[in-house]
Structures are given as structure tokens and as C-alpha cells.
VMD Tcl script that draws the C-alpha trace (Angstrom):
set ca {
  {0.01 -0.01 -0.01}
  {1.43 3.42 -0.91}
  {2.39 5.58 2.05}
  {0.07 8.42 0.91}
  {-2.89 6.12 1.46}
  {-1.62 5.11 4.91}
  {-1.24 8.70 6.07}
  {-4.65 9.93 4.86}
  {-7.66 9.83 7.11}
  {-10.67 8.22 5.53}
  {-14.12 9.29 6.50}
  {-16.96 6.79 6.39}
  {-20.01 8.09 4.51}
  {-23.07 5.92 5.33}
  {-25.52 5.14 2.56}
  {-28.19 7.74 2.11}
  {-31.67 7.31 0.74}
  {-32.06 8.51 -2.84}
  {-35.03 10.80 -2.34}
  {-34.27 13.41 -5.01}
  {-33.69 11.23 -8.01}
  {-36.95 10.95 -10.00}
  {-37.49 7.97 -12.29}
  {-37.61 8.96 -15.92}
  {-41.00 7.30 -16.50}
  {-42.72 8.97 -13.57}
  {-45.12 11.80 -14.33}
  {-44.34 15.35 -13.16}
  {-47.42 17.04 -11.75}
  {-48.07 20.78 -12.04}
  {-48.32 23.07 -9.02}
  {-52.12 23.32 -8.48}
  {-52.12 26.13 -5.92}
  {-50.67 28.84 -8.15}
  {-52.86 31.92 -7.86}
  {-55.08 30.42 -5.12}
  {-55.82 32.71 -2.16}
  {-55.54 30.68 1.04}
  {-57.94 32.40 3.47}
  {-59.03 29.88 6.10}
  {-57.68 26.91 8.13}
  {-58.09 23.44 6.62}
  {-58.36 24.90 3.11}
  {-54.92 23.61 2.07}
  {-52.69 20.89 3.56}
  {-48.99 20.47 3.09}
  {-46.60 17.64 3.91}
  {-42.86 17.12 3.69}
  {-40.37 14.53 4.73}
  {-36.64 14.39 5.25}
  {-34.21 12.00 6.81}
  {-31.84 12.24 9.74}
  {-28.62 10.23 9.57}
  {-27.97 8.19 12.73}
  {-25.25 5.74 13.67}
  {-26.95 2.65 12.27}
  {-28.56 4.24 9.19}
  {-31.18 6.96 9.09}
  {-34.58 7.97 10.44}
  {-37.39 9.69 8.55}
  {-38.93 12.91 9.84}
  {-42.38 13.77 8.49}
  {-44.29 17.05 8.93}
  {-47.94 17.73 8.00}
  {-49.31 21.32 8.15}
  {-52.69 22.82 7.42}
}
mol new
graphics top color blue
foreach p $ca { graphics top sphere $p radius 0.5 }
foreach p [lrange $ca 0 end-1] q [lrange $ca 1 end] { graphics top cylinder $p $q radius 0.2 }
display resetview
């Protein structure tokens, strides 16, 4: 093994979920709320998810808002 490899510090990058790579055959939907005035509670709902890396993999965090 070359000495340059022995002296370098390697950092482990755990596998990450591939949440941002769309499949080429999946349909892209338009944004349906463009120009809509949101004036009362429960008129529009929103949801999002992300992941949090942890020691043994990752956890999902989901948020739902109205």
C-alpha cells in the first residue's frame, strides 16, 4: 500500500436514501395552488419529509401542516 494512502484519514459516509432522483418514466405534476388565495384553516394541507442520519442508518422525519 502506498504511504500516501496510509497517512490519509478516511471518513466513512453511510448510505443515504435517494429521495431526490426521479424515475424517468414517472409523471411530473403541475403546481395546483398557483394563484389560489388561502384564506381559512383546513383549506390547504401540506406535507414534507426528510431523513436524519444516525449511527446505524437513518430515520425519517415527516411534517404535516394545514
